[in-house]
Backbone atoms as SQL, in Angstrom:
CREATE TABLE atoms (id INTEGER PRIMARY KEY, chain TEXT, resi INTEGER, resn TEXT, atom TEXT, x REAL, y REAL, z REAL);
INSERT INTO atoms VALUES
  (1, 'A', 1, 'MET', 'N', 79.821, 99.419, 113.319),
  (2, 'A', 1, 'MET', 'CA', 81.192, 99.477, 112.636),
  (3, 'A', 1, 'MET', 'C', 81.802, 98.347, 113.076),
  (4, 'A', 2, 'LYS', 'N', 81.180, 97.431, 114.149),
  (5, 'A', 2, 'LYS', 'CA', 81.565, 95.800, 114.973),
  (6, 'A', 2, 'LYS', 'C', 81.151, 95.342, 113.807),
  (7, 'A', 3, 'ILE', 'N', 79.836, 95.469, 113.444),
  (8, 'A', 3, 'ILE', 'CA', 79.370, 94.040, 112.706),
  (9, 'A', 3, 'ILE', 'C', 80.332, 94.466, 111.568),
  (10, 'A', 4, 'LEU', 'N', 80.509, 95.250, 110.671),
  (11, 'A', 4, 'LEU', 'CA', 81.034, 95.278, 109.503),
  (12, 'A', 4, 'LEU', 'C', 82.982, 95.084, 109.493),
  (13, 'A', 5, 'SER', 'N', 83.193, 95.239, 110.887),
  (14, 'A', 5, 'SER', 'CA', 84.475, 94.566, 111.027),
  (15, 'A', 5, 'SER', 'C', 84.277, 92.970, 111.119),
  (16, 'A', 6, 'LEU', 'N', 83.768, 92.579, 112.051),
  (17, 'A', 6, 'LEU', 'CA', 83.045, 91.350, 112.174),
  (18, 'A', 6, 'LEU', 'C', 83.120, 90.648, 110.646),
  (19, 'A', 7, 'VAL', 'N', 82.295, 91.053, 109.581),
  (20, 'A', 7, 'VAL', 'CA', 82.009, 90.516, 107.998),
  (21, 'A', 7, 'VAL', 'C', 83.109, 90.681, 107.704),
  (22, 'A', 8, 'PHE', 'N', 84.144, 91.853, 107.958),
  (23, 'A', 8, 'PHE', 'CA', 85.749, 91.856, 106.924),
  (24, 'A', 8, 'PHE', 'C', 86.348, 90.641, 107.200),
  (25, 'A', 9, 'VAL', 'N', 86.214, 90.147, 108.578),
  (26, 'A', 9, 'VAL', 'CA', 87.539, 89.262, 109.246),
  (27, 'A', 9, 'VAL', 'C', 87.009, 87.825, 108.545),
  (28, 'A', 10, 'PHE', 'N', 85.187, 87.964, 108.710),
  (29, 'A', 10, 'PHE', 'CA', 84.496, 86.719, 108.345),
  (30, 'A', 10, 'PHE', 'C', 85.039, 85.951, 106.912),
  (31, 'A', 11, 'VAL', 'N', 85.145, 87.273, 106.022),
  (32, 'A', 11, 'VAL', 'CA', 85.619, 87.228, 104.868),
  (33, 'A', 11, 'VAL', 'C', 86.968, 86.468, 104.371),
  (34, 'A', 12, 'MET', 'N', 87.508, 87.159, 105.047),
  (35, 'A', 12, 'MET', 'CA', 89.292, 86.698, 105.049),
  (36, 'A', 12, 'MET', 'C', 89.580, 85.556, 105.329),
  (37, 'A', 13, 'ILE', 'N', 88.762, 84.901, 106.664),
  (38, 'A', 13, 'ILE', 'CA', 89.018, 83.904, 106.675),
  (39, 'A', 13, 'ILE', 'C', 88.422, 82.683, 105.742),
  (40, 'A', 14, 'THR', 'N', 87.244, 83.182, 105.219),
  (41, 'A', 14, 'THR', 'CA', 86.671, 81.825, 104.456),
  (42, 'A', 14, 'THR', 'C', 87.316, 82.083, 102.801),
  (43, 'A', 15, 'ASN', 'N', 88.230, 83.204, 102.456),
  (44, 'A', 15, 'ASN', 'CA', 89.125, 83.248, 101.720),
  (45, 'A', 15, 'ASN', 'C', 90.242, 82.257, 101.891),
  (46, 'A', 16, 'PHE', 'N', 91.045, 82.286, 103.042),
  (47, 'A', 16, 'PHE', 'CA', 92.163, 81.301, 103.379),
  (48, 'A', 16, 'PHE', 'C', 91.634, 80.100, 103.599),
  (49, 'A', 17, 'LEU', 'N', 90.441, 79.643, 103.686),
  (50, 'A', 17, 'LEU', 'CA', 90.098, 78.552, 103.914),
  (51, 'A', 17, 'LEU', 'C', 90.225, 77.723, 102.051),
  (52, 'A', 18, 'LYS', 'N', 89.979, 78.540, 101.226),
  (53, 'A', 18, 'LYS', 'CA', 89.418, 77.867, 99.967),
  (54, 'A', 18, 'LYS', 'C', 91.186, 78.523, 99.331),
  (55, 'A', 19, 'ALA', 'N', 91.394, 76.781, 99.342),
  (56, 'A', 19, 'ALA', 'CA', 93.022, 76.902, 98.958),
  (57, 'A', 19, 'ALA', 'C', 92.949, 76.986, 97.426),
  (58, 'A', 20, 'GLU', 'N', 93.871, 77.619, 96.641),
  (59, 'A', 20, 'GLU', 'CA', 94.287, 78.292, 95.514),
  (60, 'A', 20, 'GLU', 'C', 95.253, 77.167, 94.937),
  (61, 'A', 21, 'ILE', 'N', 95.239, 76.004, 95.149),
  (62, 'A', 21, 'ILE', 'CA', 96.332, 74.852, 94.490),
  (63, 'A', 21, 'ILE', 'C', 95.888, 73.993, 93.767),
  (64, 'A', 22, 'ASN', 'N', 96.697, 73.747, 92.621),
  (65, 'A', 22, 'ASN', 'CA', 96.482, 73.085, 91.720),
  (66, 'A', 22, 'ASN', 'C', 97.268, 71.806, 91.761),
  (67, 'A', 23, 'VAL', 'N', 96.512, 70.570, 92.313),
  (68, 'A', 23, 'VAL', 'CA', 97.030, 69.169, 92.210),
  (69, 'A', 23, 'VAL', 'C', 97.483, 68.819, 91.460),
  (70, 'A', 24, 'ASN', 'N', 97.234, 69.222, 90.092),
  (71, 'A', 24, 'ASN', 'CA', 97.819, 68.238, 88.936),
  (72, 'A', 24, 'ASN', 'C', 99.224, 69.249, 88.455),
  (73, 'A', 25, 'LYS', 'N', 99.458, 69.817, 89.431),
  (74, 'A', 25, 'LYS', 'CA', 100.892, 70.893, 88.561),
  (75, 'A', 25, 'LYS', 'C', 102.348, 70.095, 88.421),
  (76, 'A', 26, 'CYS', 'N', 102.288, 68.578, 89.514),
  (77, 'A', 26, 'CYS', 'CA', 103.341, 68.155, 89.256),
  (78, 'A', 26, 'CYS', 'C', 103.270, 66.832, 88.466),
  (79, 'A', 27, 'ASP', 'N', 101.900, 66.956, 87.612),
  (80, 'A', 27, 'ASP', 'CA', 101.805, 65.315, 86.725),
  (81, 'A', 27, 'ASP', 'C', 102.772, 65.400, 85.726),
  (82, 'A', 28, 'ASN', 'N', 103.103, 66.697, 85.291),
  (83, 'A', 28, 'ASN', 'CA', 103.694, 66.555, 83.740),
  (84, 'A', 28, 'ASN', 'C', 105.726, 66.307, 84.022),
  (85, 'A', 29, 'LEU', 'N', 106.049, 66.368, 85.261),
  (86, 'A', 29, 'LEU', 'CA', 107.490, 66.458, 85.755),
  (87, 'A', 29, 'LEU', 'C', 107.441, 64.622, 85.438),
  (88, 'A', 30, 'THR', 'N', 108.719, 64.322, 84.865),
  (89, 'A', 30, 'THR', 'CA', 109.622, 63.392, 84.739),
  (90, 'A', 30, 'THR', 'C', 110.535, 62.742, 85.682),
  (91, 'A', 31, 'LYS', 'N', 111.147, 63.766, 86.027),
  (92, 'A', 31, 'LYS', 'CA', 112.445, 63.411, 87.176),
  (93, 'A', 31, 'LYS', 'C', 111.930, 63.356, 88.357),
  (94, 'A', 32, 'ARG', 'N', 112.025, 62.149, 89.034),
  (95, 'A', 32, 'ARG', 'CA', 111.915, 61.653, 90.157),
  (96, 'A', 32, 'ARG', 'C', 111.697, 62.571, 91.303),
  (97, 'A', 33, 'THR', 'N', 113.049, 62.820, 91.464),
  (98, 'A', 33, 'THR', 'CA', 112.906, 63.889, 92.571),
  (99, 'A', 33, 'THR', 'C', 112.260, 64.859, 92.521),
  (100, 'A', 34, 'ASP', 'N', 112.458, 65.821, 90.935),
  (101, 'A', 34, 'ASP', 'CA', 111.291, 67.381, 91.057),
  (102, 'A', 34, 'ASP', 'C', 109.832, 66.770, 91.427),
  (103, 'A', 35, 'LYS', 'N', 109.623, 65.416, 91.043),
  (104, 'A', 35, 'LYS', 'CA', 108.238, 65.431, 91.209),
  (105, 'A', 35, 'LYS', 'C', 107.778, 64.758, 92.720),
  (106, 'A', 36, 'ILE', 'N', 108.639, 64.166, 93.547),
  (107, 'A', 36, 'ILE', 'CA', 108.508, 63.827, 95.028),
  (108, 'A', 36, 'ILE', 'C', 108.861, 65.586, 95.338),
  (109, 'A', 37, 'ASN', 'N', 109.943, 66.049, 94.956),
  (110, 'A', 37, 'ASN', 'CA', 109.713, 67.650, 95.677),
  (111, 'A', 37, 'ASN', 'C', 108.781, 68.304, 95.459),
  (112, 'A', 38, 'CYS', 'N', 108.124, 68.458, 94.181),
  (113, 'A', 38, 'CYS', 'CA', 106.744, 68.896, 94.384),
  (114, 'A', 38, 'CYS', 'C', 105.514, 68.523, 94.778),
  (115, 'A', 39, 'LEU', 'N', 105.147, 67.240, 94.762),
  (116, 'A', 39, 'LEU', 'CA', 104.132, 66.770, 95.487),
  (117, 'A', 39, 'LEU', 'C', 104.407, 67.485, 96.924),
  (118, 'A', 40, 'THR', 'N', 105.469, 67.432, 97.525),
  (119, 'A', 40, 'THR', 'CA', 105.649, 66.946, 99.058),
  (120, 'A', 40, 'THR', 'C', 105.588, 69.009, 99.364),
  (121, 'A', 41, 'LYS', 'N', 105.977, 70.181, 98.349),
  (122, 'A', 41, 'LYS', 'CA', 105.559, 71.096, 98.745),
  (123, 'A', 41, 'LYS', 'C', 104.368, 71.519, 98.798),
  (124, 'A', 42, 'LEU', 'N', 103.610, 70.886, 97.698),
  (125, 'A', 42, 'LEU', 'CA', 102.000, 71.319, 97.507),
  (126, 'A', 42, 'LEU', 'C', 101.122, 70.633, 98.282),
  (127, 'A', 43, 'LYS', 'N', 101.554, 69.803, 99.432),
  (128, 'A', 43, 'LYS', 'CA', 101.160, 68.805, 100.581),
  (129, 'A', 43, 'LYS', 'C', 101.038, 70.213, 101.346),
  (130, 'A', 44, 'ALA', 'N', 102.137, 70.392, 101.431),
  (131, 'A', 44, 'ALA', 'CA', 102.747, 71.331, 102.786),
  (132, 'A', 44, 'ALA', 'C', 101.792, 72.504, 102.655),
  (133, 'A', 45, 'LYS', 'N', 101.574, 72.939, 101.401),
  (134, 'A', 45, 'LYS', 'CA', 100.701, 74.182, 101.136),
  (135, 'A', 45, 'LYS', 'C', 99.430, 74.161, 101.269),
  (136, 'A', 46, 'ALA', 'N', 98.974, 73.016, 100.962),
  (137, 'A', 46, 'ALA', 'CA', 97.409, 72.695, 101.509),
  (138, 'A', 46, 'ALA', 'C', 97.374, 72.402, 102.652),
  (139, 'A', 47, 'ILE', 'N', 98.325, 71.801, 103.747),
  (140, 'A', 47, 'ILE', 'CA', 98.441, 71.565, 104.862),
  (141, 'A', 47, 'ILE', 'C', 97.925, 72.993, 105.821),
  (142, 'A', 48, 'LYS', 'N', 98.740, 74.221, 105.149),
  (143, 'A', 48, 'LYS', 'CA', 99.132, 75.271, 105.611),
  (144, 'A', 48, 'LYS', 'C', 97.958, 76.128, 105.431),
  (145, 'A', 49, 'GLU', 'N', 97.209, 75.627, 104.025),
  (146, 'A', 49, 'GLU', 'CA', 95.844, 76.532, 104.003),
  (147, 'A', 49, 'GLU', 'C', 94.563, 75.751, 104.387),
  (148, 'A', 50, 'ASN', 'N', 94.738, 74.605, 105.344),
  (149, 'A', 50, 'ASN', 'CA', 93.720, 74.003, 105.931),
  (150, 'A', 50, 'ASN', 'C', 92.708, 73.453, 104.618),
  (151, 'A', 51, 'SER', 'N', 93.042, 72.883, 103.729),
  (152, 'A', 51, 'SER', 'CA', 92.636, 72.203, 102.186),
  (153, 'A', 51, 'SER', 'C', 92.858, 71.157, 102.811),
  (154, 'A', 52, 'LYS', 'N', 92.064, 70.072, 103.813),
  (155, 'A', 52, 'LYS', 'CA', 91.957, 68.772, 103.803),
  (156, 'A', 52, 'LYS', 'C', 91.941, 67.754, 102.609),
  (157, 'A', 53, 'GLU', 'N', 91.139, 68.278, 101.603),
  (158, 'A', 53, 'GLU', 'CA', 90.649, 67.539, 100.795),
  (159, 'A', 53, 'GLU', 'C', 91.934, 67.381, 99.579),
  (160, 'A', 54, 'LYS', 'N', 92.549, 68.488, 99.337),
  (161, 'A', 54, 'LYS', 'CA', 93.623, 68.769, 98.450),
  (162, 'A', 54, 'LYS', 'C', 94.713, 68.019, 99.018),
  (163, 'A', 55, 'ALA', 'N', 94.767, 68.217, 100.312),
  (164, 'A', 55, 'ALA', 'CA', 96.029, 67.443, 100.716),
  (165, 'A', 55, 'ALA', 'C', 95.886, 65.740, 101.006),
  (166, 'A', 56, 'LYS', 'N', 94.753, 65.268, 101.173),
  (167, 'A', 56, 'LYS', 'CA', 94.639, 63.990, 100.884),
  (168, 'A', 56, 'LYS', 'C', 94.920, 63.537, 99.179),
  (169, 'A', 57, 'ILE', 'N', 94.488, 64.311, 98.326),
  (170, 'A', 57, 'ILE', 'CA', 94.528, 63.904, 97.058),
  (171, 'A', 57, 'ILE', 'C', 95.951, 64.060, 96.455),
  (172, 'A', 58, 'ILE', 'N', 96.572, 64.861, 97.148),
  (173, 'A', 58, 'ILE', 'CA', 98.205, 64.909, 96.889),
  (174, 'A', 58, 'ILE', 'C', 98.802, 63.884, 97.673),
  (175, 'A', 59, 'GLN', 'N', 98.279, 63.662, 99.030),
  (176, 'A', 59, 'GLN', 'CA', 98.772, 62.048, 99.625),
  (177, 'A', 59, 'GLN', 'C', 98.750, 60.900, 98.808),
  (178, 'A', 60, 'ASN', 'N', 97.612, 60.874, 98.030),
  (179, 'A', 60, 'ASN', 'CA', 97.118, 59.741, 97.357),
  (180, 'A', 60, 'ASN', 'C', 98.299, 59.602, 96.328),
  (181, 'A', 61, 'LYS', 'N', 98.344, 60.957, 95.680),
  (182, 'A', 61, 'LYS', 'CA', 99.926, 60.878, 94.584),
  (183, 'A', 61, 'LYS', 'C', 101.127, 60.274, 95.157),
  (184, 'A', 62, 'LEU', 'N', 101.305, 61.040, 96.180),
  (185, 'A', 62, 'LEU', 'CA', 102.373, 60.642, 96.614),
  (186, 'A', 62, 'LEU', 'C', 102.442, 59.388, 96.891),
  (187, 'A', 63, 'SER', 'N', 101.572, 58.668, 97.550),
  (188, 'A', 63, 'SER', 'CA', 101.237, 57.305, 97.661),
  (189, 'A', 63, 'SER', 'C', 101.776, 56.409, 97.021),
  (190, 'A', 64, 'LYS', 'N', 100.776, 56.704, 95.483),
  (191, 'A', 64, 'LYS', 'CA', 101.234, 55.867, 94.305),
  (192, 'A', 64, 'LYS', 'C', 102.430, 55.493, 93.525),
  (193, 'A', 65, 'PHE', 'N', 103.009, 57.095, 93.974),
  (194, 'A', 65, 'PHE', 'CA', 104.087, 57.641, 93.653),
  (195, 'A', 65, 'PHE', 'C', 105.420, 56.477, 93.898),
  (196, 'A', 66, 'HIS', 'N', 105.374, 56.680, 95.251),
  (197, 'A', 66, 'HIS', 'CA', 105.979, 55.602, 96.116),
  (198, 'A', 66, 'HIS', 'C', 106.208, 54.350, 96.094),
  (199, 'A', 67, 'ASN', 'N', 104.779, 53.779, 95.744),
  (200, 'A', 67, 'ASN', 'CA', 104.770, 52.626, 95.630),
  (201, 'A', 67, 'ASN', 'C', 105.433, 51.893, 94.060),
  (202, 'A', 68, 'ARG', 'N', 104.901, 52.727, 93.262),
  (203, 'A', 68, 'ARG', 'CA', 105.927, 52.355, 92.031),
  (204, 'A', 68, 'ARG', 'C', 107.149, 52.376, 92.492),
  (205, 'A', 69, 'LEU', 'N', 107.672, 53.296, 92.907),
  (206, 'A', 69, 'LEU', 'CA', 109.226, 53.392, 93.429),
  (207, 'A', 69, 'LEU', 'C', 109.471, 52.194, 94.068),
  (208, 'A', 70, 'GLY', 'N', 108.590, 51.637, 95.001),
  (209, 'A', 70, 'GLY', 'CA', 108.852, 50.641, 96.089),
  (210, 'A', 70, 'GLY', 'C', 109.274, 49.507, 95.130),
  (211, 'A', 71, 'GLU', 'N', 108.197, 48.924, 93.900),
  (212, 'A', 71, 'GLU', 'CA', 108.115, 48.183, 93.080),
  (213, 'A', 71, 'GLU', 'C', 109.859, 47.653, 92.545),
  (214, 'A', 72, 'GLY', 'N', 110.152, 49.000, 92.079),
  (215, 'A', 72, 'GLY', 'CA', 111.163, 48.977, 91.378),
  (216, 'A', 72, 'GLY', 'C', 112.490, 48.323, 92.488),
  (217, 'A', 73, 'VAL', 'N', 112.252, 48.748, 93.729),
  (218, 'A', 73, 'VAL', 'CA', 113.136, 48.610, 94.783),
  (219, 'A', 73, 'VAL', 'C', 113.130, 47.362, 95.236),
  (220, 'A', 74, 'GLU', 'N', 111.702, 46.611, 95.142),
  (221, 'A', 74, 'GLU', 'CA', 111.898, 45.258, 95.591),
  (222, 'A', 74, 'GLU', 'C', 112.695, 44.334, 94.352),
  (223, 'A', 75, 'LYS', 'N', 112.346, 44.751, 93.084),
  (224, 'A', 75, 'LYS', 'CA', 112.967, 43.863, 92.151),
  (225, 'A', 75, 'LYS', 'C', 114.644, 44.045, 92.454),
  (226, 'A', 76, 'THR', 'N', 114.918, 45.268, 92.600),
  (227, 'A', 76, 'THR', 'CA', 116.268, 45.292, 92.962),
  (228, 'A', 76, 'THR', 'C', 117.018, 44.406, 94.131),
  (229, 'A', 77, 'GLU', 'N', 116.290, 44.387, 95.226),
  (230, 'A', 77, 'GLU', 'CA', 116.600, 43.694, 96.485),
  (231, 'A', 77, 'GLU', 'C', 116.646, 42.179, 96.391),
  (232, 'A', 78, 'GLU', 'N', 115.385, 41.566, 95.189),
  (233, 'A', 78, 'GLU', 'CA', 115.343, 40.130, 94.934),
  (234, 'A', 78, 'GLU', 'C', 116.733, 40.053, 93.912),
  (235, 'A', 79, 'GLY', 'N', 117.097, 41.024, 93.282),
  (236, 'A', 79, 'GLY', 'CA', 118.315, 40.482, 92.243),
  (237, 'A', 79, 'GLY', 'C', 119.379, 40.399, 93.191),
  (238, 'A', 80, 'ILE', 'N', 119.271, 41.375, 93.985),
  (239, 'A', 80, 'ILE', 'CA', 120.678, 41.246, 95.094),
  (240, 'A', 80, 'ILE', 'C', 120.843, 40.129, 95.693),
  (241, 'A', 81, 'ALA', 'N', 119.659, 39.853, 96.280),
  (242, 'A', 81, 'ALA', 'CA', 119.406, 38.725, 97.421),
  (243, 'A', 81, 'ALA', 'C', 119.922, 37.430, 96.710),
  (244, 'A', 82, 'ASN', 'N', 119.473, 37.316, 95.028),
  (245, 'A', 82, 'ASN', 'CA', 119.724, 35.937, 94.436),
  (246, 'A', 82, 'ASN', 'C', 120.994, 35.741, 94.375),
  (247, 'A', 83, 'THR', 'N', 121.900, 37.233, 93.789),
  (248, 'A', 83, 'THR', 'CA', 123.139, 37.230, 93.941),
  (249, 'A', 83, 'THR', 'C', 123.946, 36.924, 94.761),
  (250, 'A', 84, 'GLY', 'N', 123.283, 37.321, 96.175),
  (251, 'A', 84, 'GLY', 'CA', 124.154, 37.223, 97.453),
  (252, 'A', 84, 'GLY', 'C', 123.749, 35.729, 97.710),
  (253, 'A', 85, 'LYS', 'N', 122.852, 35.147, 97.380),
  (254, 'A', 85, 'LYS', 'CA', 122.691, 33.258, 97.528),
  (255, 'A', 85, 'LYS', 'C', 123.695, 32.691, 96.660),
  (256, 'A', 86, 'LYS', 'N', 124.155, 33.506, 95.000),
  (257, 'A', 86, 'LYS', 'CA', 124.826, 32.645, 94.010),
  (258, 'A', 86, 'LYS', 'C', 126.211, 32.433, 94.943),
  (259, 'A', 87, 'ILE', 'N', 126.862, 33.927, 95.612),
  (260, 'A', 87, 'ILE', 'CA', 127.858, 33.927, 95.722),
  (261, 'A', 87, 'ILE', 'C', 128.207, 33.376, 97.146),
  (262, 'A', 88, 'GLY', 'N', 127.107, 33.045, 98.278),
  (263, 'A', 88, 'GLY', 'CA', 127.269, 32.328, 99.244),
  (264, 'A', 88, 'GLY', 'C', 127.389, 30.756, 99.121),
  (265, 'A', 89, 'GLN', 'N', 126.918, 29.956, 98.059),
  (266, 'A', 89, 'GLN', 'CA', 126.690, 28.774, 97.391),
  (267, 'A', 89, 'GLN', 'C', 128.149, 28.425, 96.723),
  (268, 'A', 90, 'GLY', 'N', 128.971, 29.416, 96.063),
  (269, 'A', 90, 'GLY', 'CA', 129.994, 29.085, 95.526),
  (270, 'A', 90, 'GLY', 'C', 131.100, 29.721, 96.578),
  (271, 'A', 91, 'ALA', 'N', 130.734, 30.715, 97.252),
  (272, 'A', 91, 'ALA', 'CA', 131.663, 30.091, 98.696),
  (273, 'A', 91, 'ALA', 'C', 131.683, 28.991, 99.435),
  (274, 'A', 92, 'ALA', 'N', 130.595, 28.300, 99.537),
  (275, 'A', 92, 'ALA', 'CA', 130.392, 27.261, 100.635),
  (276, 'A', 92, 'ALA', 'C', 131.216, 26.038, 99.644),
  (277, 'A', 93, 'LYS', 'N', 131.011, 26.107, 98.157),
  (278, 'A', 93, 'LYS', 'CA', 131.811, 25.157, 97.390),
  (279, 'A', 93, 'LYS', 'C', 133.294, 25.420, 97.664),
  (280, 'A', 94, 'ALA', 'N', 133.750, 26.416, 97.628),
  (281, 'A', 94, 'ALA', 'CA', 135.378, 26.641, 97.590),
  (282, 'A', 94, 'ALA', 'C', 135.391, 26.133, 99.005),
  (283, 'A', 95, 'GLU', 'N', 134.902, 26.402, 99.839),
  (284, 'A', 95, 'GLU', 'CA', 135.359, 26.552, 101.264),
  (285, 'A', 95, 'GLU', 'C', 135.597, 24.481, 101.447),
  (286, 'A', 96, 'LYS', 'N', 134.652, 24.107, 100.985),
  (287, 'A', 96, 'LYS', 'CA', 134.644, 22.386, 100.872),
  (288, 'A', 96, 'LYS', 'C', 135.718, 22.214, 100.344),
  (289, 'A', 97, 'ASN', 'N', 136.096, 22.557, 99.051),
  (290, 'A', 97, 'ASN', 'CA', 137.382, 21.891, 98.084),
  (291, 'A', 97, 'ASN', 'C', 138.693, 22.356, 98.953),
  (292, 'A', 98, 'ILE', 'N', 138.325, 23.405, 99.570),
  (293, 'A', 98, 'ILE', 'CA', 139.730, 23.738, 100.614),
  (294, 'A', 98, 'ILE', 'C', 139.705, 22.676, 101.650),
  (295, 'A', 99, 'GLN', 'N', 138.610, 22.548, 102.523),
  (296, 'A', 99, 'GLN', 'CA', 138.887, 21.735, 103.265),
  (297, 'A', 99, 'GLN', 'C', 139.199, 20.167, 103.204),
  (298, 'A', 100, 'ASP', 'N', 138.705, 19.758, 101.755),
  (299, 'A', 100, 'ASP', 'CA', 139.123, 18.574, 101.072),
  (300, 'A', 100, 'ASP', 'C', 140.530, 18.470, 100.833),
  (301, 'A', 101, 'GLY', 'N', 140.960, 19.690, 100.235),
  (302, 'A', 101, 'GLY', 'CA', 142.584, 20.049, 99.761),
  (303, 'A', 101, 'GLY', 'C', 143.246, 19.730, 101.181),
  (304, 'A', 102, 'ALA', 'N', 142.896, 20.170, 101.953),
  (305, 'A', 102, 'ALA', 'CA', 143.887, 20.266, 103.275),
  (306, 'A', 102, 'ALA', 'C', 143.582, 18.845, 104.115),
  (307, 'A', 103, 'LYS', 'N', 142.352, 18.122, 103.896),
  (308, 'A', 103, 'LYS', 'CA', 142.639, 16.580, 104.296),
  (309, 'A', 103, 'LYS', 'C', 143.349, 15.754, 103.386),
  (310, 'A', 104, 'LYS', 'N', 143.007, 15.989, 102.198),
  (311, 'A', 104, 'LYS', 'CA', 143.997, 15.255, 101.639),
  (312, 'A', 104, 'LYS', 'C', 145.797, 15.416, 101.838),
  (313, 'A', 105, 'THR', 'N', 145.772, 16.507, 101.979),
  (314, 'A', 105, 'THR', 'CA', 147.489, 16.999, 102.288),
  (315, 'A', 105, 'THR', 'C', 147.963, 16.609, 103.537),
  (316, 'A', 106, 'TYR', 'N', 146.618, 16.676, 104.652),
  (317, 'A', 106, 'TYR', 'CA', 147.129, 16.308, 105.854),
  (318, 'A', 106, 'TYR', 'C', 147.210, 14.310, 106.397),
  (319, 'A', 107, 'ILE', 'N', 146.297, 13.655, 104.841),
  (320, 'A', 107, 'ILE', 'CA', 146.873, 12.594, 104.881),
  (321, 'A', 107, 'ILE', 'C', 147.930, 12.182, 104.285),
  (322, 'A', 108, 'TYR', 'N', 148.412, 12.985, 103.321),
  (323, 'A', 108, 'TYR', 'CA', 149.779, 12.905, 102.540),
  (324, 'A', 108, 'TYR', 'C', 150.935, 12.924, 103.468),
  (325, 'A', 109, 'ILE', 'N', 150.710, 13.814, 104.628),
  (326, 'A', 109, 'ILE', 'CA', 152.039, 13.980, 105.006),
  (327, 'A', 109, 'ILE', 'C', 151.930, 13.001, 106.268),
  (328, 'A', 110, 'LYS', 'N', 150.736, 12.492, 106.610),
  (329, 'A', 110, 'LYS', 'CA', 150.706, 11.638, 107.871),
  (330, 'A', 110, 'LYS', 'C', 151.472, 10.444, 107.250),
  (331, 'A', 111, 'ASN', 'N', 150.962, 10.008, 105.916),
  (332, 'A', 111, 'ASN', 'CA', 151.594, 8.746, 105.584),
  (333, 'A', 111, 'ASN', 'C', 153.354, 8.521, 105.325),
  (334, 'A', 112, 'ILE', 'N', 153.508, 9.830, 105.077),
  (335, 'A', 112, 'ILE', 'CA', 154.973, 9.986, 104.875),
  (336, 'A', 112, 'ILE', 'C', 155.666, 10.046, 106.248),
  (337, 'A', 113, 'PHE', 'N', 155.215, 10.266, 107.231),
  (338, 'A', 113, 'PHE', 'CA', 155.913, 10.237, 108.226),
  (339, 'A', 113, 'PHE', 'C', 155.792, 8.624, 108.996),
  (340, 'A', 114, 'LYS', 'N', 154.417, 7.810, 108.560),
  (341, 'A', 114, 'LYS', 'CA', 154.423, 6.645, 108.932),
  (342, 'A', 114, 'LYS', 'C', 155.431, 5.886, 107.899),
  (343, 'A', 115, 'LYS', 'N', 155.579, 5.988, 106.931),
  (344, 'A', 115, 'LYS', 'CA', 156.559, 5.480, 106.081),
  (345, 'A', 115, 'LYS', 'C', 158.268, 5.568, 106.651),
  (346, 'A', 116, 'ASP', 'N', 158.339, 6.939, 107.216),
  (347, 'A', 116, 'ASP', 'CA', 159.624, 7.177, 107.833),
  (348, 'A', 116, 'ASP', 'C', 159.887, 6.641, 108.588),
  (349, 'A', 117, 'LYS', 'N', 158.601, 6.187, 110.236),
  (350, 'A', 117, 'LYS', 'CA', 159.060, 5.313, 111.226),
  (351, 'A', 117, 'LYS', 'C', 159.045, 3.748, 110.751),
  (352, 'A', 118, 'ALA', 'N', 158.649, 3.738, 109.459),
  (353, 'A', 118, 'ALA', 'CA', 158.533, 2.204, 109.451),
  (354, 'A', 118, 'ALA', 'C', 159.969, 1.950, 108.669),
  (355, 'A', 119, 'GLU', 'N', 160.947, 2.584, 108.247),
  (356, 'A', 119, 'GLU', 'CA', 161.873, 2.291, 107.774),
  (357, 'A', 119, 'GLU', 'C', 162.819, 2.301, 108.827);
């Protein structure tokens, strides 16, 4: 009887080790958030069922998906940086124009006071 119960426990454990996870389940999803959620849930399920091979496959898919998203983010960040540089250059030019104007005004007022003192 003990041997039969040990065999039963052994069969149950081996059944749990064979994960019934379809790693291609999320490939047809087009919405980014749905795809990330699906892959994350699959990975959690694979880890829960101790299926290291399937967890690695799912992690590779997640990494590839994140890399594609990262490329888009990098392009956006570069665009923002370029816009910031243009704004910074424009601000520097505007500041220089303001300083030049203030200097001209100072010289003008200074000359007015010199003329008043001379007369």
